[in-house]
Backbone as CSV, one residue per row, in Angstrom:
resi,resn,N_x,N_y,N_z,CA_x,CA_y,CA_z,C_x,C_y,C_z
1,UNK,0.836,-1.193,0.000,0.000,0.000,0.000,0.869,1.240,0.000
2,UNK,0.583,2.186,-0.887,1.363,3.402,-0.970,0.642,4.558,-0.306
3,UNK,1.341,5.695,-0.197,0.765,6.895,0.391,-0.500,7.294,-0.356
4,UNK,-1.523,7.743,0.388,-2.761,8.199,-0.227,-2.478,9.376,-1.159
5,UNK,-2.999,9.299,-2.380,-2.858,10.376,-3.351,-4.208,11.060,-3.506
6,UNK,-4.291,12.330,-3.137,-5.545,13.060,-3.204,-5.745,13.651,-4.591
7,UNK,-6.960,13.536,-5.087,-7.317,14.079,-6.388,-8.035,15.407,-6.188
8,UNK,-7.899,16.293,-7.152,-8.494,17.617,-7.034,-10.009,17.550,-6.869
9,UNK,-10.652,16.509,-7.413,-12.098,16.384,-7.307,-12.568,16.142,-5.882
10,UNK,-11.671,15.726,-4.987,-12.052,15.507,-3.603,-12.273,16.810,-2.845
11,UNK,-11.845,17.927,-3.429,-11.936,19.203,-2.741,-12.957,20.157,-3.354
12,UNK,-13.517,19.805,-4.490,-14.402,20.748,-5.168,-15.705,20.067,-5.564
13,UNK,-16.727,20.863,-5.744,-17.993,20.333,-6.229,-18.037,20.448,-7.744
14,UNK,-18.989,19.805,-8.360,-19.058,19.783,-9.814,-19.377,21.146,-10.413
15,UNK,-19.858,22.073,-9.594,-20.222,23.386,-10.110,-19.020,24.304,-10.277
16,UNK,-17.876,23.901,-9.769,-16.693,24.750,-9.833,-15.874,24.455,-11.086
17,UNK,-14.893,25.305,-11.321,-14.042,25.131,-12.495,-13.336,23.786,-12.459
18,UNK,-13.195,23.183,-13.621,-12.482,21.919,-13.695,-10.993,22.121,-13.444
19,UNK,-10.386,21.200,-12.731,-8.932,21.175,-12.525,-8.408,22.388,-11.774
20,UNK,-9.244,23.028,-10.994,-8.790,24.186,-10.227,-9.619,24.329,-8.959
21,UNK,-8.966,24.811,-7.887,-9.638,24.989,-6.598,-8.986,26.145,-5.864
22,UNK,-9.787,26.969,-5.203,-9.261,28.029,-4.352,-10.201,28.211,-3.171
23,UNK,-9.628,28.569,-2.020,-10.445,28.760,-0.825,-9.651,29.572,0.186
24,UNK,-10.348,30.112,1.170,-9.630,30.630,2.325,-9.088,29.417,3.066
25,UNK,-7.959,29.576,3.734,-7.405,28.387,4.378,-8.254,27.957,5.566
26,UNK,-8.880,28.903,6.265,-9.719,28.543,7.409,-10.880,27.658,6.976
27,UNK,-11.500,27.998,5.838,-12.614,27.185,5.351,-12.113,25.846,4.822
28,UNK,-10.998,25.858,4.121,-10.394,24.616,3.627,-10.047,23.700,4.792
29,UNK,-9.493,24.287,5.836,-9.100,23.553,7.034,-10.323,22.925,7.703
30,UNK,-11.383,23.691,7.819,-12.596,23.210,8.482,-13.267,22.095,7.684
31,UNK,-13.294,22.233,6.374,-14.005,21.291,5.521,-13.234,19.998,5.280
32,UNK,-11.901,20.067,5.288,-11.091,18.920,4.851,-10.156,18.373,5.922
33,UNK,-10.513,18.549,7.183,-9.648,18.068,8.263,-9.283,16.602,8.112
34,UNK,-10.250,15.799,7.740,-10.001,14.353,7.648,-8.993,14.004,6.545
35,UNK,-8.814,14.921,5.582,-7.894,14.658,4.485,-6.492,15.188,4.740
36,UNK,-6.373,16.346,5.396,-5.092,17.048,5.395,-4.210,16.762,6.604
37,UNK,-4.733,16.083,7.623,-3.920,15.846,8.816,-3.099,14.570,8.728
38,UNK,-3.407,13.701,7.794,-2.620,12.480,7.633,-1.702,12.640,6.424
39,UNK,-0.539,12.010,6.430,0.389,12.144,5.300,-0.263,11.718,3.990
40,UNK,-0.118,12.557,2.976,-0.733,12.286,1.684,0.037,13.022,0.605
41,UNK,-0.223,12.672,-0.625,0.349,13.401,-1.751,-0.787,13.856,-2.663
42,UNK,-0.458,14.648,-3.677,-1.458,15.180,-4.595,-1.101,14.827,-6.031
43,UNK,-2.078,14.977,-6.913,-1.792,14.879,-8.338,-1.910,16.257,-8.987
44,UNK,-1.689,17.315,-8.187,-1.814,18.682,-8.675,-0.771,19.588,-8.017
45,UNK,-0.635,20.811,-8.537,0.258,21.828,-7.977,-0.513,22.643,-6.941
46,UNK,0.153,22.950,-5.822,-0.508,23.626,-4.702,0.302,24.827,-4.244
47,UNK,-0.405,25.901,-3.895,0.222,27.100,-3.342,-0.649,27.595,-2.199
48,UNK,-0.043,27.873,-1.052,-0.808,28.351,0.098,-0.082,29.511,0.764
49,UNK,-0.837,30.542,1.097,-0.340,31.705,1.826,-0.987,31.714,3.203
50,UNK,-0.166,31.797,4.262,-0.695,31.902,5.616,-0.693,33.362,6.066
51,UNK,-1.849,33.824,6.505,-1.955,35.173,7.073,-2.069,35.130,8.587
52,UNK,-2.363,33.978,9.128,-2.348,33.779,10.576,-2.197,32.291,10.874
53,UNK,-1.824,31.998,12.121,-1.652,30.618,12.528,-0.191,30.221,12.666
54,UNK,0.065,29.231,13.485,1.407,28.684,13.673,1.322,27.163,13.695
55,UNK,2.445,26.539,13.437,2.494,25.091,13.449,3.669,24.588,12.653
56,UNK,3.535,23.384,12.127,4.607,22.754,11.358,4.012,22.137,10.100
57,UNK,4.700,22.337,9.008,4.329,21.718,7.736,5.453,20.763,7.369
58,UNK,5.153,19.480,7.324,6.177,18.500,6.951,6.005,18.133,5.494
59,UNK,7.086,18.305,4.720,7.090,17.996,3.299,8.239,17.036,3.022
60,UNK,7.903,15.822,2.624,8.923,14.820,2.311,9.987,14.719,3.397
61,UNK,9.516,14.626,4.658,10.358,14.366,5.823,11.241,15.548,6.223
62,UNK,10.945,16.716,5.703,11.567,17.955,6.163,10.488,18.809,6.810
63,UNK,10.781,19.364,7.983,9.796,20.138,8.725,10.046,21.639,8.565
64,UNK,8.972,22.389,8.313,9.050,23.836,8.132,8.027,24.505,9.052
65,UNK,8.441,25.584,9.684,7.542,26.306,10.573,6.470,27.050,9.785
66,UNK,5.269,27.042,10.321,4.159,27.808,9.757,3.987,29.073,10.585
67,UNK,3.923,30.208,9.906,3.636,31.476,10.565,3.109,32.459,9.521
68,UNK,2.517,33.569,9.953,1.989,34.541,8.999,3.073,35.046,8.046
69,UNK,2.730,35.101,6.759,3.679,35.527,5.744,4.393,34.387,5.061
70,UNK,4.142,33.164,5.498,4.796,31.999,4.888,3.969,31.502,3.702
71,UNK,4.666,31.218,2.604,4.040,30.636,1.424,4.699,29.299,1.127
72,UNK,3.885,28.290,0.852,4.393,26.960,0.523,3.955,26.581,-0.888
73,UNK,4.846,25.840,-1.561,4.576,25.339,-2.899,4.768,23.827,-2.896
74,UNK,3.845,23.101,-3.487,3.999,21.660,-3.603,3.747,21.219,-5.034
75,UNK,4.532,20.244,-5.475,4.369,19.681,-6.808,3.747,18.292,-6.698
76,UNK,3.163,17.780,-7.768,2.561,16.447,-7.712,3.542,15.393,-7.221
77,UNK,3.055,14.552,-6.321,3.865,13.448,-5.818,4.512,13.692,-4.476
78,UNK,4.683,14.949,-4.071,5.303,15.215,-2.782,4.360,14.810,-1.649
79,UNK,4.922,14.200,-0.610,4.149,13.790,0.559,4.216,14.881,1.620
80,UNK,3.068,15.215,2.208,3.083,16.258,3.232,1.901,16.111,4.179
81,UNK,1.978,16.818,5.292,0.829,16.971,6.192,1.071,18.185,7.089
82,UNK,-0.004,18.642,7.739,0.039,19.846,8.566,-0.140,19.491,10.042
83,UNK,0.504,20.255,10.923,0.257,20.193,12.369,0.172,21.637,12.859
84,UNK,-0.994,22.043,13.378,-1.198,23.436,13.766,-1.235,23.595,15.286
85,UNK,-0.578,24.664,15.759,-0.602,25.018,17.182,-1.641,26.097,17.460
86,UNK,-2.008,26.853,16.439,-3.046,27.872,16.562,-3.840,27.935,15.272
87,UNK,-5.027,28.498,15.344,-5.954,28.500,14.208,-5.337,29.161,12.981
88,UNK,-5.268,28.442,11.860,-4.664,29.000,10.646,-5.676,29.727,9.773
89,UNK,-5.180,30.644,8.979,-5.986,31.271,7.935,-5.061,31.780,6.849
90,UNK,-5.651,32.166,5.752,-4.899,32.609,4.589,-5.652,32.192,3.348
91,UNK,-4.925,31.821,2.315,-5.548,31.389,1.068,-4.796,30.188,0.518
92,UNK,-5.542,29.311,-0.119,-4.949,28.139,-0.748,-5.548,27.970,-2.134
93,UNK,-4.693,27.643,-3.097,-5.220,27.271,-4.405,-4.377,26.148,-4.983
94,UNK,-5.014,25.334,-5.792,-4.267,24.317,-6.520,-4.941,24.035,-7.851
95,UNK,-4.149,23.483,-8.741,-4.631,23.244,-10.092,-3.812,22.131,-10.735
96,UNK,-4.349,21.553,-11.766,-3.627,20.522,-12.503,-2.616,21.166,-13.434
97,UNK,-1.674,20.372,-13.891,-0.706,20.841,-14.891,-1.433,21.226,-16.171
98,UNK,-2.442,20.441,-16.530,-3.173,20.682,-17.772,-3.914,22.017,-17.738
99,UNK,-4.433,22.386,-16.581,-5.170,23.650,-16.461,-4.285,24.833,-16.827
100,UNK,-3.029,24.785,-16.358,-2.108,25.883,-16.643,-1.564,25.798,-18.065
101,UNK,-1.136,24.610,-18.456,-0.500,24.451,-19.770,-1.454,24.751,-20.919
102,UNK,-2.739,24.544,-20.706,-3.710,24.787,-21.761,-3.733,26.267,-22.163
103,UNK,-3.415,27.136,-21.207,-3.472,28.575,-21.467,-2.100,29.169,-21.792
104,UNK,-1.034,28.472,-21.427,0.314,28.995,-21.665,1.144,27.942,-22.382
105,UNK,0.955,27.848,-23.679,1.609,26.803,-24.458,3.126,26.954,-24.479
106,UNK,3.614,28.198,-24.464,5.059,28.433,-24.569,5.696,28.731,-23.218
107,UNK,4.912,28.617,-22.148,5.419,28.976,-20.824,4.976,27.905,-19.845
108,UNK,5.923,27.142,-19.311,5.596,25.991,-18.486,5.738,26.290,-17.002
109,UNK,5.043,25.507,-16.191,5.105,25.678,-14.738,6.520,25.529,-14.200
110,UNK,7.295,24.643,-14.833,8.651,24.403,-14.341,9.580,25.585,-14.602
111,UNK,9.084,26.610,-15.293,9.859,27.836,-15.447,10.031,28.532,-14.098
112,UNK,9.036,28.403,-13.239,9.082,29.067,-11.941,10.021,28.303,-11.007
113,UNK,10.909,29.006,-10.304,11.958,28.329,-9.528,11.436,27.411,-8.426
114,UNK,10.305,27.738,-7.832,9.763,26.901,-6.758,9.154,25.610,-7.294
115,UNK,8.889,25.523,-8.607,8.412,24.298,-9.226,9.466,23.680,-10.135
116,UNK,10.575,24.395,-10.334,11.558,23.965,-11.330,12.247,22.658,-10.959
117,UNK,12.735,22.590,-9.736,13.522,21.437,-9.319,13.156,21.063,-7.895
118,UNK,13.117,19.768,-7.622,12.833,19.347,-6.256,13.990,19.678,-5.315
119,UNK,15.107,20.178,-5.872,16.221,20.621,-5.044,15.969,22.018,-4.464
120,UNK,15.030,22.758,-5.033,14.751,24.116,-4.560,13.794,24.084,-3.378
121,UNK,13.993,24.949,-2.377,13.131,24.959,-1.192,11.670,25.193,-1.564
122,UNK,10.743,24.497,-0.890,9.323,24.610,-1.245,8.591,25.723,-0.502
123,UNK,9.304,26.774,-0.127,8.654,27.822,0.665,9.287,29.179,0.406
124,UNK,8.550,30.192,0.816,8.987,31.577,0.681,8.509,32.330,1.905
125,UNK,9.408,33.125,2.505,9.062,33.944,3.667,8.829,35.377,3.225
126,UNK,7.632,35.891,3.485,7.296,37.270,3.162,7.104,38.069,4.443
127,UNK,7.200,39.384,4.372,6.824,40.194,5.528,5.371,39.902,5.889
128,UNK,5.069,39.869,7.172,3.706,39.563,7.596,2.713,40.537,6.964
129,UNK,1.626,39.975,6.430,0.565,40.774,5.803,1.093,41.660,4.677
130,UNK,1.946,41.096,3.827,2.447,41.819,2.664,1.249,42.280,1.824
131,UNK,1.046,43.573,1.663,-0.184,44.065,1.013,-0.309,43.664,-0.446
132,UNK,0.799,43.663,-1.195,0.729,43.327,-2.613,0.322,41.877,-2.813
133,UNK,0.991,40.984,-2.118,0.705,39.561,-2.286,-0.678,39.221,-1.732
134,UNK,-0.999,39.741,-0.557,-2.323,39.470,0.009,-3.431,39.901,-0.932
135,UNK,-3.262,41.058,-1.559,-4.273,41.575,-2.473,-4.470,40.654,-3.667
136,UNK,-3.384,40.107,-4.177,-3.481,39.212,-5.338,-4.232,37.929,-4.974
137,UNK,-3.949,37.358,-3.809,-4.660,36.159,-3.377,-6.137,36.459,-3.117
138,UNK,-6.418,37.617,-2.539,-7.810,38.011,-2.298,-8.570,38.172,-3.608
139,UNK,-7.924,38.775,-4.601,-8.559,38.942,-5.910,-8.848,37.595,-6.560
140,UNK,-7.913,36.663,-6.405,-8.118,35.325,-6.959,-9.325,34.662,-6.316
141,UNK,-9.434,34.760,-5.013,-10.556,34.144,-4.305,-11.883,34.787,-4.707
142,UNK,-11.916,36.117,-4.801,-13.141,36.804,-5.183,-13.582,36.407,-6.594
143,UNK,-12.626,36.331,-7.492,-12.954,35.951,-8.865,-13.482,34.524,-8.921
144,UNK,-12.943,33.676,-8.086,-13.327,32.266,-8.072,-14.775,32.082,-7.614
145,UNK,-15.178,32.841,-6.595,-16.525,32.647,-6.051,-17.580,33.427,-6.823
146,UNK,-17.157,34.382,-7.665,-18.102,35.104,-8.517,-18.378,34.304,-9.791
147,UNK,-19.349,34.761,-10.546,-19.684,34.087,-11.807,-19.715,35.090,-12.950
148,UNK,-18.695,35.900,-13.011,-18.639,36.915,-14.057,-18.160,36.305,-15.374
149,UNK,-18.414,37.028,-16.462,-17.963,36.558,-17.763,-16.434,36.548,-17.819
150,UNK,-15.881,35.672,-18.632,-14.431,35.498,-18.794,-13.746,35.122,-17.466
151,UNK,-14.486,34.442,-16.637,-13.992,34.091,-15.291,-12.740,33.227,-15.336
152,UNK,-12.764,32.176,-16.157,-11.621,31.268,-16.200,-10.363,31.980,-16.706
153,UNK,-10.520,32.788,-17.744,-9.374,33.522,-18.282,-8.810,34.483,-17.245
154,UNK,-9.685,35.136,-16.506,-9.248,36.057,-15.460,-8.488,35.309,-14.371
155,UNK,-8.990,34.160,-13.984,-8.348,33.361,-12.939,-6.950,32.925,-13.361
156,UNK,-6.822,32.452,-14.592,-5.516,32.013,-15.080,-4.525,33.169,-15.079
157,UNK,-4.972,34.342,-15.465,-4.086,35.510,-15.475,-3.683,35.942,-14.074
158,UNK,-4.601,35.834,-13.119,-4.246,36.175,-11.731,-3.232,35.180,-11.185
159,UNK,-3.438,33.901,-11.480,-2.481,32.881,-11.033,-1.096,33.178,-11.586
160,UNK,-1.037,33.477,-12.878,0.254,33.753,-13.494,0.892,34.984,-12.873
161,UNK,0.094,36.000,-12.585,0.597,37.208,-11.936,1.152,36.883,-10.550
162,UNK,0.447,36.030,-9.810,0.923,35.605,-8.491,2.256,34.876,-8.622
163,UNK,2.321,33.934,-9.562,3.542,33.162,-9.732,4.723,34.050,-10.130
164,UNK,4.499,34.998,-11.014,5.589,35.892,-11.426,6.063,36.745,-10.256
165,UNK,5.119,37.285,-9.492,5.468,38.098,-8.319,6.263,37.285,-7.311
166,UNK,5.808,36.067,-7.030,6.493,35.221,-6.051,7.847,34.741,-6.572
167,UNK,7.942,34.478,-7.875,9.221,34.054,-8.455,10.260,35.164,-8.328
168,UNK,9.846,36.408,-8.534,10.772,37.527,-8.365,11.260,37.630,-6.930
169,UNK,10.353,37.445,-5.978,10.738,37.475,-4.564,11.632,36.284,-4.222
170,UNK,11.295,35.125,-4.781,12.030,33.890,-4.513,13.480,33.999,-4.974
171,UNK,13.692,34.723,-6.078,15.033,34.824,-6.662,15.670,36.195,-6.418
172,UNK,15.130,36.959,-5.485,15.618,38.322,-5.249,17.095,38.362,-4.890
173,UNK,17.582,37.321,-4.217,18.978,37.299,-3.773,19.897,36.534,-4.715
174,UNK,19.353,36.109,-5.863,20.161,35.350,-6.824,20.928,36.323,-7.713
175,UNK,22.226,36.101,-7.842,23.067,36.906,-8.719,22.980,36.317,-10.121
176,UNK,22.193,36.962,-10.984,21.968,36.428,-12.327,23.282,36.273,-13.095
177,UNK,24.247,37.157,-12.830,25.518,37.112,-13.555,26.276,35.814,-13.281
178,UNK,26.056,35.256,-12.093,26.759,34.029,-11.733,25.860,32.792,-11.825
179,UNK,24.682,32.974,-12.413,23.732,31.873,-12.488,24.183,30.857,-13.539
180,UNK,23.745,29.638,-13.385,24.155,28.559,-14.277,23.737,28.839,-15.720
181,UNK,24.517,28.301,-16.634,24.197,28.424,-18.050,22.801,27.840,-18.306
182,UNK,21.952,28.543,-19.057,20.584,28.064,-19.302,20.524,26.644,-19.834
183,UNK,21.492,26.262,-20.666,21.484,24.908,-21.198,21.719,23.880,-20.103
184,UNK,22.521,24.231,-19.095,22.738,23.339,-17.961,21.430,23.116,-17.202
185,UNK,20.649,24.180,-17.029,19.383,24.058,-16.314,18.410,23.164,-17.078
186,UNK,18.438,23.269,-18.388,17.575,22.421,-19.199,17.969,20.961,-19.072
187,UNK,19.267,20.691,-19.072,19.733,19.311,-18.928,19.416,18.786,-17.529
188,UNK,19.558,19.642,-16.508,19.201,19.224,-15.152,17.723,18.841,-15.087
189,UNK,16.880,19.634,-15.732,15.444,19.329,-15.760,15.205,17.965,-16.404
190,UNK,15.849,17.710,-17.524,15.688,16.424,-18.208,16.232,15.282,-17.350
191,UNK,17.351,15.530,-16.686,17.951,14.531,-15.808,16.989,14.156,-14.684
192,UNK,16.390,15.156,-14.056,15.448,14.899,-12.967,14.216,14.153,-13.467
193,UNK,13.783,14.469,-14.659,12.631,13.763,-15.233,12.962,12.295,-15.472
194,UNK,14.166,12.022,-15.938,14.588,10.636,-16.140,14.726,9.909,-14.798
195,UNK,15.267,10.600,-13.795,15.375,9.978,-12.468,13.993,9.595,-11.958
196,UNK,13.049,10.523,-12.103,11.688,10.267,-11.623,11.082,9.044,-12.300
197,UNK,11.445,8.806,-13.521,10.871,7.697,-14.283,11.575,6.369,-14.033
198,UNK,12.889,6.429,-13.762,13.666,5.190,-13.734,14.396,4.892,-12.417
199,UNK,14.197,5.714,-11.385,15.010,5.545,-10.174,14.879,4.170,-9.528
200,UNK,13.728,3.522,-9.712,13.541,2.209,-9.092,14.225,1.091,-9.874
201,UNK,14.697,1.417,-11.075,15.354,0.395,-11.899,16.813,0.726,-12.204
202,UNK,17.121,2.015,-12.337,18.456,2.435,-12.738,19.056,3.388,-11.704
203,UNK,20.201,3.007,-11.143,20.795,3.811,-10.077,22.226,4.251,-10.378
204,UNK,22.686,4.009,-11.604,24.044,4.389,-11.971,24.033,5.625,-12.873
205,UNK,24.928,6.584,-12.636,24.981,7.811,-13.439,25.114,7.558,-14.937
206,UNK,25.859,6.514,-15.323,26.091,6.270,-16.749,24.791,6.064,-17.517
207,UNK,23.817,5.412,-16.891,22.545,5.182,-17.572,21.892,6.515,-17.949
208,UNK,21.906,7.455,-17.028,21.256,8.746,-17.264,22.068,9.607,-18.229
209,UNK,23.376,9.518,-18.147,24.218,10.255,-19.093,23.960,9.756,-20.514
210,UNK,23.829,8.451,-20.668,23.540,7.886,-21.990,22.180,8.345,-22.495
211,UNK,21.192,8.416,-21.605,19.857,8.876,-22.002,19.909,10.316,-22.500
212,UNK,20.823,11.105,-21.934,20.940,12.517,-22.291,21.966,12.761,-23.398
213,UNK,22.596,11.683,-23.855,23.604,11.775,-24.922,24.795,12.664,-24.544
214,UNK,25.209,12.576,-23.291,26.391,13.291,-22.826,27.242,12.334,-22.011
215,UNK,28.450,12.727,-21.674,29.313,11.867,-20.873,28.921,11.951,-19.401
216,UNK,29.291,10.929,-18.665,29.042,10.922,-17.224,29.756,12.087,-16.551
217,UNK,30.952,12.384,-17.013,31.733,13.493,-16.456,31.015,14.825,-16.661
218,UNK,30.461,15.022,-17.853,29.770,16.282,-18.138,28.476,16.386,-17.328
219,UNK,27.750,15.281,-17.184,26.538,15.291,-16.379,26.855,15.631,-14.930
220,UNK,27.955,15.102,-14.432,28.353,15.409,-13.057,28.729,16.888,-12.920
221,UNK,29.364,17.431,-13.947,29.725,18.855,-13.944,28.463,19.720,-13.878
222,UNK,27.448,19.332,-14.634,26.186,20.071,-14.649,25.510,20.019,-13.280
223,UNK,25.497,18.843,-12.676,24.874,18.704,-11.360,25.601,19.544,-10.311
224,UNK,26.918,19.536,-10.382,27.696,20.311,-9.409,27.466,21.806,-9.580
225,UNK,27.414,22.265,-10.828,27.265,23.704,-11.068,25.859,24.206,-10.761
226,UNK,24.847,23.394,-11.034,23.471,23.852,-10.854,22.969,23.692,-9.422
227,UNK,23.226,22.549,-8.801,22.698,22.316,-7.445,23.779,21.894,-6.453
228,UNK,25.037,21.938,-6.899,26.176,21.614,-6.033,26.079,20.209,-5.431
229,UNK,25.652,19.268,-6.260,25.596,17.870,-5.843,26.106,17.009,-6.992
230,UNK,26.494,15.785,-6.673,26.924,14.863,-7.717,25.702,14.168,-8.319
231,UNK,25.906,13.580,-9.483,24.806,12.836,-10.091,24.391,11.662,-9.200
232,UNK,25.357,11.021,-8.582,25.041,9.893,-7.690,24.197,10.352,-6.515
233,UNK,24.494,11.534,-5.978,23.692,12.069,-4.878,22.245,12.295,-5.295
234,UNK,22.039,12.884,-6.463,20.683,13.166,-6.930,19.888,11.881,-7.129
235,UNK,20.547,10.865,-7.656,19.862,9.586,-7.857,19.535,8.942,-6.509
236,UNK,20.525,8.872,-5.623,20.304,8.215,-4.335,19.295,8.966,-3.482
237,UNK,19.266,10.305,-3.571,18.295,11.085,-2.804,16.868,10.733,-3.214
238,UNK,16.656,10.528,-4.509,15.303,10.173,-4.961,14.931,8.768,-4.514
239,UNK,15.881,7.845,-4.567,15.623,6.486,-4.111,15.312,6.479,-2.618
240,UNK,16.107,7.196,-1.835,15.918,7.237,-0.388,14.609,7.921,-0.018
241,UNK,14.250,8.979,-0.739,12.984,9.655,-0.462,11.820,8.692,-0.639
242,UNK,11.818,7.941,-1.724,10.722,6.993,-1.943,10.762,5.881,-0.901
243,UNK,11.954,5.468,-0.514,12.076,4.451,0.529,11.464,4.961,1.838
244,UNK,11.762,6.198,2.207,11.192,6.784,3.422,9.676,6.841,3.349
245,UNK,9.163,7.277,2.198,7.712,7.359,2.033,7.062,5.999,2.254
246,UNK,7.636,4.972,1.645,7.049,3.640,1.748,7.236,3.041,3.139
247,UNK,8.395,3.285,3.736,8.669,2.745,5.075,7.688,3.293,6.101
248,UNK,7.389,4.579,6.005,6.556,5.244,7.010,5.075,5.222,6.654
249,UNK,4.761,5.423,5.386,3.365,5.638,5.011,2.693,4.438,4.358
250,UNK,3.324,3.280,4.386,2.680,2.090,3.839,2.764,0.967,4.866
251,UNK,1.974,-0.046,4.627,1.999,-1.221,5.502,2.866,-2.338,4.926
252,UNK,3.597,-2.034,3.876,4.424,-3.049,3.225,5.591,-3.457,4.117
253,UNK,6.027,-4.702,3.982,7.200,-5.152,4.716,8.439,-4.479,4.150
254,UNK,9.489,-4.416,4.943,10.734,-3.815,4.480,11.329,-4.595,3.310
255,UNK,11.141,-5.896,3.320,11.641,-6.715,2.214,10.883,-6.369,0.927
256,UNK,9.570,-6.195,1.049,8.754,-5.839,-0.112,9.124,-4.460,-0.641
257,UNK,9.401,-3.528,0.265,9.796,-2.173,-0.135,11.121,-2.227,-0.894
258,UNK,12.045,-3.019,-0.412,13.329,-3.160,-1.102,13.125,-3.660,-2.530
259,UNK,12.260,-4.645,-2.701,11.986,-5.180,-4.035,11.312,-4.129,-4.916
260,UNK,10.388,-3.365,-4.347,9.697,-2.313,-5.106,10.687,-1.296,-5.652
261,UNK,11.747,-1.050,-4.909,12.751,-0.060,-5.300,13.887,-0.660,-6.124
262,UNK,13.745,-1.913,-6.496,14.711,-2.525,-7.402,15.877,-3.220,-6.736
263,UNK,15.787,-3.479,-5.428,16.860,-4.169,-4.711,16.472,-5.634,-4.533
264,UNK,17.206,-6.531,-5.127,16.910,-7.961,-4.994,17.485,-8.532,-3.702
265,UNK,18.446,-7.827,-3.109,19.093,-8.266,-1.872,18.741,-7.277,-0.761
266,UNK,17.965,-7.721,0.239,17.553,-6.809,1.302,18.750,-6.281,2.091
267,UNK,19.747,-7.106,2.290,20.922,-6.670,3.043,21.603,-5.492,2.350
268,UNK,21.651,-5.544,1.020,22.255,-4.435,0.274,21.394,-3.177,0.392
269,UNK,20.077,-3.356,0.304,19.168,-2.221,0.467,19.358,-1.577,1.837
270,UNK,19.485,-2.391,2.869,19.655,-1.869,4.226,20.956,-1.076,4.341
271,UNK,22.041,-1.589,3.735,23.317,-0.879,3.759,23.224,0.437,2.971
272,UNK,22.569,0.370,1.827,22.380,1.549,0.979,21.610,2.628,1.745
273,UNK,20.553,2.218,2.414,19.727,3.152,3.179,20.529,3.741,4.347
274,UNK,21.273,2.912,5.048,22.032,3.390,6.205,23.157,4.326,5.781
275,UNK,23.788,4.039,4.649,24.843,4.921,4.140,24.313,6.323,3.903
276,UNK,23.061,6.424,3.468,22.482,7.717,3.122,21.718,8.391,4.253
277,UNK,21.354,7.644,5.292,20.542,8.219,6.371,21.130,8.017,7.765
278,UNK,22.196,7.214,7.860,22.835,6.900,9.154,21.973,6.006,10.041
279,UNK,20.957,5.369,9.458,20.175,4.386,10.214,19.619,3.345,9.256
280,UNK,19.275,2.190,9.800,18.716,1.132,8.970,17.248,1.434,8.683
281,UNK,16.659,0.770,7.686,15.231,0.973,7.425,14.360,0.707,8.650
282,UNK,14.679,-0.349,9.401,13.899,-0.666,10.593,14.046,0.424,11.647
283,UNK,15.269,0.912,11.846,15.487,1.988,12.808,14.725,3.253,12.403
284,UNK,14.701,3.527,11.097,13.991,4.705,10.616,12.491,4.567,10.870
285,UNK,11.952,3.391,10.580,10.511,3.183,10.796,10.159,3.330,12.265
286,UNK,10.941,2.740,13.148,10.662,2.825,14.576,10.787,4.251,15.086
287,UNK,11.813,4.942,14.646,12.045,6.317,15.091,10.929,7.239,14.617
288,UNK,10.547,7.108,13.371,9.562,8.021,12.814,8.180,7.762,13.410
289,UNK,7.814,6.503,13.498,6.493,6.164,14.057,6.412,6.583,15.516
290,UNK,7.518,6.436,16.225,7.546,6.846,17.638,7.337,8.327,17.789
291,UNK,7.938,9.116,16.859,7.803,10.568,16.935,6.383,10.987,16.575
């Protein structure tokens, strides 16, 4: 059994726009408590702005503090859940890849840095009650609940405006002059896509270099320059992430999980996991469940 994957239809009624959802976070929280408190993943892109509330947001086994002014971004497949210490509010919206791509044929979601690579942090800290950003989220919500003409087109444009504004803030401290060559970023994107597709079967850098028609040395150079990691690290991180998800969020045996991830020898899987996490799969399961 794998982690529960939530579909966008679980959050919206048939009268709303297809492949898109927006709400105040307080109302979303009240209506969907049974869905959002247990670890789950989505088949859609999600963005949430907190205007009040505190707590912890765990995303793929990394914990982030929730407070006013915090924005989180999630891509399809990421596992997460919320733990609140005080009543939250703000705005949340999510949409399918198709909803966005249908309107922007030459401009993809992965252009935005928070969706570009799973190596990039999934959050942004804004000044509390930032008026510009708050206004954009409020406008999106108002447009969503109204039934004016050209509603869908207006919503898509507001979303894009939000993403552009947040991308500028997200990259405000990036020195463009020292940024990686654009072609390197494109190859990194392709590399990550191949990892996502083949990580359970292929764990050697040479396989991915061959898929990209470049040398292993050049692929490693690209990984080091773009995210300061080796190709082996990027591959093993994806394997370990899926192992953690299955170890904690499924009822499968550790032996079965090893086989699912392409390890025919459980002892080797255990060593591989411990090398990357400093604990065995069993120790990780016991520690995490205990916490």
